[in-house]
N, C-alpha and C positions, 0 to 999 in steps of 0.2 A: 468666456464671457467677453463681449465687445468693450472698449472703452467707454461708449455712451451707457452702455448698461451698468459699468462700474460706477461711472459718475452718479447715475441714478440712485444705485444701491446707498452709496455714500450719503446722499442727500437724504435719502428716507431714514437711514440710521439717525442721522443728526437730529431730523425733525421729530423722531419718535422719542428720543432720548431728552430733548429740549423740552418737549410737551410734558413729559412724566416728572421732569425736573421742576417744571413751572408749577405743576399741579402739587408737587411735594413741598414747594415753597410757601404754600398758604395752607393753614389748617381747615380750611373748607373741606378737604378730602376727608377729614376724620369723621364728619357726620354724612358722608355719602356712601351708603353701602357699596354701590357699584364700582366706586373709585378704589374704596378699600380692597374690595376683591381682586381688583387688577394687581395692585401690588402683592397682595398674598399669593395670586397664582404665578406670579414669576418665579417665587421660590419660597414655599410654604414654611420649609424648614428654617432658612435663614430669616424670614419674616418674624417667625416667633422667636428665634435667638436673639433679634435685634430690637426686641420690645417693640414691634410694629412701627419702627422708624424708616420712612420711604427715603429719607436723605442718606441714611446708612446703606440702604439696600442699593440704591442707585450709584454708590460710590463704589460697590463691589461689581457693578455690571457696566463695563464700557459699551459704548453705542453699538458696536458690531455684535457683542455677545448678547445685548439687550434685544436687538433686533432679530437675532436667530431665535431667541426664546419666545418673542412676541409672535413669531411667524408659526413656530410649533403649536402655540396656544390660540392662534387666529385672534390676537389682541389688537391689532392695527385700528380697526373700525371701532372698537370699544374704547380705546385711547382717543381717538378723534372726537368721538361723541362726547366724552367726559370733559376734554379741554374745551368744546364748543359750549357745554352746559356752564362750564366755570366762567368763561369770558362773557356769557350772556347774564349770568348771575352778578357778575362785578359790574357790568355796564348799564345794568336796568336803572330807568329812571321813573319807574311807576311803583315804586314800593309802597308799603303802608305809610311809611314816615313821610315820603314826598307829598301824599295827599294830606297828611295830619299833623305833621311837625315840621314843615319846611322851615318855620323861624329859626330852628336849632342849626341849619347847615352853614351858615356863614360863622356861627359860634358854637362849636359842639360842646357836648358834654364831655368833662374829663373825669374819668372814673378811676378814683384811686384805691387800690387795695395791696395788702402785705403779700398776696399770694394769689394765684391763679392756676386752676386745676382744669388744663383743657385737654390733656391726652397723656397717656402712660409714658410716651417717650419724652416728655418734657416734665421732668420731675420737680417742679418749683412749687409744689403745693403740699400740706399736709392732711387735709381733709375737708369737712363741709364747707367751711368758708370759701375756701379756693376752688372748689367744684362749683359752688354757687356762684361765684364772680366769673369762673370760665364760662357757664351756662349763660350769664348775664351778657357776656360779650357775644356768644354765639347767636342769642336770639335778637340781640340789638343789630347784629349783621343781616340777619334774615328779614327784620324788618324795616331795614334801611336806616336806622336811628343814627343820626351822626353823633358818634361817640369814640373817643380815644382812652384806652387803658394805659395805666401807669403803675408799675410794680418794681420789684427788685429781681436780678437775676442771681438765683442761688446756684453757685458753681457746684456745689456738693449737694444740693437738693434739701430734703429733710432727713430721712436716714433709711437704711435697708434694716429691716428686723431680722434678727435670729433669736430664736427660742432654744436654749439648751436643754438637756435631758431633765432637769430639775425644774423646767418651765420657767426659768427666768429670762427676761428679755435683755439682749444686748443689741448695740446699735453699731452699723458699720456704714461708713461714708465713703463713696467714690467720687472722682472728680468727672463731672460732666464735659465732654469735649465740644467746644462750642462750634467748631467747624462741622460737626455731625448733626447740627440743628438747623431748622429752617429760619434762622435769624441773620441779620446783617447789620453792619454798623449804621445807625441813624445818622443822617447828613443834614447840615442846614442848606439855606438857599444858595449857597455859594459851593456846595458839594464837599463841605469840609467835614469830618467826622465831629459829633457833639460831644463836647466834655462839660461838665457842670462842677462848680466848686461851692462848698457849705464851709463857712468859717466857723471855728470854734475858739475858745479862749487860749487853747493850747495847740493852735495851727488849724490847717485846712484839711478838709477830705475832698477828694476828687472822684469823680465817677464817669465812666463812658456809657453811651447810651446805645443799647440794641433795639432794634426794630422787628418784631414779629407780625405777620399779617394773620388774622382771625377771619376769614370771608373778607367783607367789606371794612372791618374794624381794624385799625392799627393798635398794637399793643408796645409800648416802650417800656423797657427793662433796664434799670440802672446796676451797674456792675463796678465795684470798687478795685477789682483785680487789674490794677493798671501801675506802671513803673513810678508815676508821681506820687504815690502813697508810701507810707511807712509799711512795714511788714504786717504790723497790726491791722491797719486799715485796708490793706489789700486782701486781707482775708474777712473783712468786716461782713460781706454780703456772700460768704461761702455757704452758710448753713441757716435754714429756715428756722426761726424760734431756738436757736442755740446761743450758748454764751450767757453771760451774767446782764445785769441791768444796764451797765455801761454799754455793752455791745447793742442791746435792745434799743436804747435812746439814740446811739449813732446811727442804726439802721433806719430808725424813724426820721431822723433829719435828713438822711439821704432820700428816703422814700418821698417825703412830704415836701420839704424846701428844695432839694436837689430836683425832685419830679416836676415841681413847678418851675423852675429854672429851666430844665430841659424843654418844656412846652413852649417856654417863652424863645429859646435858642432855635426851636423847629419854626417859629413862626406862627404856633397855634395859640389863638387867643380865646379860651373856653368862656362861653356864656354860662355854663352851669358846672360847679365843682361838686361831684358826689364823692363823699368820703364814706368808703365801705369799711366800717368799723373804724374805732378810734387811733388805729396805728398810723394813719396818714394824716392827722389833724394838724400838724405843723405846717401843712400845705397852705391852709388858710391865713396864716400869718404872713407867708411869704406873698400871697397874693394881695394882702393888704398892703405890704411894702411896695410892691410893684404899682398898685394903685395911688399910693401917695407920691411915689416918685413921677408916675406919669401925668397925673392930673392934678398936683400941688395940694392935695387934700389933707386934712388933719387926721390922726389915727382914728378918731371917733367917726368922722365922717366916711374914711375909707372902710372901717370895720362895718359900718351899717351897709355899704354898698356890696361888700364881699358877702356878707352874712346873708343878704337878700337873695344872692345867686348860689348859695350853699346848699346842699341836700346831705344828710346824715343818716346812715342806717346802722343802729346798734343791733348787734347780735347776740349777745349773753346777758342772762340776768345772774350769771354767777360773779360774785365780787371779785374772785381772783382773776377774771378773764379782762379785767380793766387795768391798763398799764398805769402805774404810778412811779413818780421820780421824785427825788428829793431836791431840795431847793438848790444844794451845791451842783447837782447834776444839771439841773435847768440853767443854771448860771454859766457853767462851762459850755454848754452845748447851744443854747438858745440866747446867752447873754449878747453875743454880737448883734443878731438881728433884733433884739429887744432895743439896742442902742439905736439902729436904724429907725426903729418905730417910735422912739422918743420914750420908751418906757423904762422905769428904774426897776429893780428888782422885785420891789414889793408889788407893783403893778402888774409885772410879767408873771409872778407866782398867782396873782389874784385871778388870772383867766383861767387856770387850771384848777382852781378851789371852788367848792360849793359855797364856803363862806370866804370871801377874799379877805377878811379881816382876821382870819384865825392863822396865826403862824405856825401852829402845829400841823396844819393839814397839808398832806403831800400835792404834788402836783397831777392831777389826772388827765389822761388824754381824752377821755369820754366827756368830762366836763368841758374841756376846750372845744372839742367838736359840737357839743350843744350850744355853747355859746356863740360859736361862730357860723351857725348855720341857721336857717329859719324854717327849714322843712326838715322834720325828723321824723322817723319811723321804726318801729319794731318789725319783726319779720313774721308775725302771725297775730291773730287778734288777740289771742290770750298774752303773747309777749308784748304787745302794745298796753295792755292793762297793767302786766308787770312792771313794765318800764316806767310808766307813769307813776307808779308807787314807789319804785326804787329811786327816781330822781326828782320827786316832787319838791324837795327842797331847793331845787334850783329856782322854782318860781313859788315862793312862799306866800305871795299874795293871791295865788290862784288855787281853788280846789282841786282835789286830785282829778277829777272827770275834766277840768280845763286845762290841765297840763298838756303843752302842744307838742305831744309825741303821738303820732297815728300808727297805722300798720299797713304793710303791703305784704302779703303772704308769699313766701318764697315758692318759686316753682322750678321745674326742671325743663332742659331743652330736650324736647321729644325725640328729634332725629338722632340725638348721642345716644339715648339710652334705650330706645325702642330696638328689639332684636328683628333681625332681617326677616325671620319667618313671621312674625307678628306683623310687620311691615306689609308683608304681601296679602295678609288678611285684612289690614286696615284698608289697603288700596281697593280691595273688592267690594267693601260695603259701605265705605265713607264715599263722600262726594269727590269728584275729580279734583286733583291738587289741593286735597284737604289739609295738608301740611302748611299751606299758605295762609290758612284760617284756623288753626288749631287752638286759638285762644276764644273761640265762639262756641257756645253750648250746643247750638243746634247743629254743628257739623259731626258731633259724635253720636247724634240719635241712631244712626243707621247701625251702630255696633250690637243692637239687640237682635239683629238679622242674622248674625253669624250663626252657623250651624254648631250646636253643642258639641257633636262628635268632632268636628273640625278644629274648634278652639282647644278640646281637651288634648287631641292629638298633637297641635301645635306646642301646647304647654309641656306635654310629656316628652317631645323631642328636646325642648329646651332644657328640662330638667335632667336628661340623660345626659345631654352635653356638659351640663354643670358638673355631673358625677364623675365622668370621665376626665374632666379637667382637674377635679379636686384629688382624683386618684393619682394623677401625674404629679402634682404639687406634693402630695403626702409622700410619695415615693422618692421626689428629689430632696424633701426634708430629711428623710431617712438616710440618704446616701451619705450625708456629712458624718454620720457616726458609723457604727459596726452593727448593722441591724441584724437580727436572727431571721431565719427563714419565716418563723411565724409572724414576726413583724412585717417583713415584705409581702406575705400572702394576705394579712389583714388589710394593708394599704391597697392592695390590687383589687380586693373585694370589698372595700370600704362603701357603705351607702347601698341602698336599694331603690331603684327608681319606682318601684310599686309602693313603698312606703311612704308616710307623710313625712315631709321634709322642712324643718324650720330653719331659717337663717337669721343670724344675729351678726352685724359687722358695723363697728363705728369706733370712734376712739375711746380707749379704755379708761375714761375719766371717771372717778367714783360714782358721781352722781347719776351716770347712766347705767350703773348696776348690772354689768354683764353676767354677773353670777347670782341674780335673782331667781333664776329657774333651778338653780342648784341648791337652793336652801335646804331641801331634804332629799338627800340622795337615795333612801330607800323608796320614797315616793317617784323620784325620777326613774328608778330601776323598773318600777311597775309600768311606767310608761313606755320607756324605751324598749322593754323586752316582753310587752303584752303579746300574748300568743296570736291573736286575731287582729289587733289594732295598734300596731307599733308606732313610735315616734323616732325620728332622727333629728339630730341638730349639727349644723356648722357654725362655727364662731371664726371671726376675723377681726382685725383691729390692733392698732398700737396705742401704747402708753407713751406718753411724752416722757423723754429721757429723764427728766427731773421729777417725775411724778412716781414717788415710791408707793404709795397707795394703789394707784392704777396697776403698777407693774406686779403688786401682790395679787389683785383681782385676776389679772392675766395669768399668773402663776396657777392660782386656784383652777381656774377653767382648764388650763393645759393638763394639770394633773388628773383632773376628772377624766379626760379623754384617754388617760392611760390606765384608767382603772379597768380591769378584766371584764366587769360588767358592761362598760360602755365602748369598748375597744372596737373601732370601726363603725360605730353608730352614733357616736358624738365626736367630732373630728374639730382640730383648730387648724386653720390655713395661715401661715405666717407671711408677712411682709404685704398686708393690705394696701392694694393701689387701684387705681382706676380700672385696669384691666380685670383684676380679680372682682372688683365692684360690678363691672357689667355683667360678669358670668352669674354672680349671686343674684342680682335683682332681676335677671332675666330668667332664672331657673328654679328659685326655691317655691314651694307651695305657699309658704306663710313667712312674713316677715314680722320678727319679734323685736319690738321697741318698748323698754320700760324704765325711762328716766324717772327720777324722784320729782314727780309735778311739784310746782311749775318750772323746772329747771331747764327744759327744753324749749330753746326759744322757737325753732321751727321744725328742724329735721326735714331733709329731703329725700333720702333713701328710700323710704316707704313710698313715695311718689313715683319714683323710678320703678318699683315692683309693681304698682298699679297698671303701668302702661303695658307690662308684660304679661298681665292676667293673674299675677300672685295676689294674695290676700294679706292685709295687715292685721295683726295682733298686737295692740298697742294700748299703753296708758293714754287717756285723754288728756294729752299735752301737745304743745306745738300745733302744727298743721293738723293732727289728727283729731284734735278738739273741735275742729270747724268742718271736718269732713265725713265722720263717722254717722251714718244715718240708722244704724242697726241692721240693715240688709246688705251692705257693702263691705263687710270686714267684720272684724270682731274687737271688742274693747274689753278691759277689766280695770279694776281700782275705783269705779264708779265716779271719777272726777274728783275723789276726796284727798285730803291731805291732813297731816297730823303734825303738831308741834314737835313731838318726839320722833326723829327719824327711824329709830329702831322700831317704833311701833309702827309707822308708816310702811317700813320695808316689810316687816311681817304680814301685815294686812295685805299688801300687794302681792307679795308672794302666794299667799293662801288664796286670793282671787283669781291669779293667774292659772294655778292648777286647777282651780274650779272650771273656769272657762274653757281650758284645754279639755278636760273630761267631759263636760255636759254640752259644750257647743262645737268647738273646733274639730275634735277627733271624731264624733258621730257623723258630723257633716261630711268629713272628707271619706269616710268609709261606707257611708250609706249609697249603695249602689243599685242601678236599675237592671233589667235583664241584658242589656248592652255593657254591663260593667262601668257605666257612666255616674259620676256623682252629680245628679242633676240639680239638687239643692246648691251644692258648691259652684256649679258652672254658672247658676242664676246669680250668684253673689259676684263671680268674675266679672259677668257681663254688666251687672249694674255699677261696679266700682269703675270700670273703664269709661261707660257712659255718662256717668254723673260726675266723675273727679278728673277725667282726663284734661278737660278743657279749663277747669279752676286751677290746677296746680302745675302748670306749664310754665315756662320760663316766658313764652311770647305774651301770655296773659299778664304776668309780673311785669315785663318791661313796658307794655301797654300802660299799665297803671302807673309806673314811675313817671312815665312820659306826662300823662294826663293830671296827676296829683301833685307832681313834684317838678319836673323838669322845665315843662312849659311855664307854670308859675314862677320857677327861679329866674327863667330867662325873661320874665316880664311880659310873656304872652297871655297872662290872665288864667284862672282856673276855669277853662272852657271844657265842655263835654267832648270827648274825643271819640267818635264812633268806631266800632270794631272794623277789621278788615272788609272792604266790600267783597 
């Protein structure tokens, strides 16, 4: 090789590695199947072992080795195309938001959330709230909405779940290596790393700020693991939802007060403050302090101004889901800020009490959020009704219907959750570049043109992929112990692609009733082992480490999977995460959801299933209460509830089994001469066509812009049309 050619080769190596590194540094890649496939093809085994983390993968492949591998696979042109598409995406100036929400550009939305579920390689989430926040950021990016996220960097994440032979859950924590993530230190205008400090009565807590790019959106994560802190405070942000109440309030002052100070240090002056759940409500107090300092306003004047720009989304009708703190804890942690605001202890506590004059009432973060925002919403129509009833005492002069809590129903980010095979189907029957207009109903009409046999074959392919994946996980779970040959054989043969497969995966909170379908094991036996029309079940999900009742439910579910009658036909997959969720929602025939109505605020997992051709079997709660039309899935419980929970549970269990026997199972096994379940396929097509546009995150974010962000920014409550 001549020197000239050597030089050229080195230049090519460097360029390829640099482009892939640039792509890996922005989570945009995670919702681009063609980019994901590039990383996977470089080294499929390591890609899986590294939990689909391209930063780690590229650290193992120096430029020369990467170029050699890329040449073998003919990847150069694909990498160049992916890089060019990413740059065009980032530089675009004709987004939906440019046309309809340009007023937000100079002063963006600041979106505060305690967790963000963006990808399995960044485990700083626990479940639905975090995944919803991650999908919100991704759709805001796709729409071009000027928005920055603020959260915490949990260096040990939530936890890895292990289930013992007796079915009892244990928790394991591992350190996340910051250098192996697509994050970098956030810097101010002078290039200096941003540090923030929050004072308490017993000393200051410090945090550094990391920056993460999610497409066009920047996410800032605060991290207390720095030398300036005490040992206790260094580990303050180690675990999501870990520790006691003292840990919780200290995390929340870092998220809220520290997050607001981080934005100020970065030169970001938000025009809208969106509090995603009450965990971050202290941010509003800090923004009040800033406004008092900058504009010389009184507390009341500044509070009015900040509240007018505030948006609050409440996510739970469960009383235990709302953080409450004692007066002593508030005084220790918020007292210094209260002094700067000119508030004595009584006035400060009054901001977090429904009745400010009641000294027995604790300080509630949800109450604080409601009082310091003027745009509040639940996350489904039914949840809005429940929230108005739950919090009506905050507005005693109004009737329940007049309580100023609306609703914006949650949605899911379509490109993240849509299987690649289904995407090919969508591309063929929907309009060109349909994914840029996925929040519009007319875009989805063409799905009726999908060939039944093609839709069914794609679904069966995804189902088989799920089953293969489930078998691998079952074998991996077994290998921690001393499995018998029979156990190994059962895992390798678990589940059958030809049989009806029902999935249940979510947090194992008692009100979600994971064991409802197990109420009568003899009846379950008759369904699972029916000679002509059998049923199979996959369970997954975590119980909070401190939730003993939830752990007992999980234990019961696991023990049923070990019953000889159900071995290999009812399975539990441990360590539920985004990757496992992706396989489940893309591959099951039916998604089961049976919370105790009306305790499910929204629920989004079933929305992900819809996109991939699965059908829902659910209580009429949350999003399904406004989605089910009798032809696009299945429902049970009749929308009824009972004061006695035991009565409600018994009735719902009986109706669940009735609907399974009389509706779900017959529809699945009713086949034509080509072995196609035509009635079932009609439901699949109707579900995608009628629900795909309504329950996706693009529609959700556009609703937030129209009904919350623009009014909060002072732009008026104007009508915002859909994408052109």
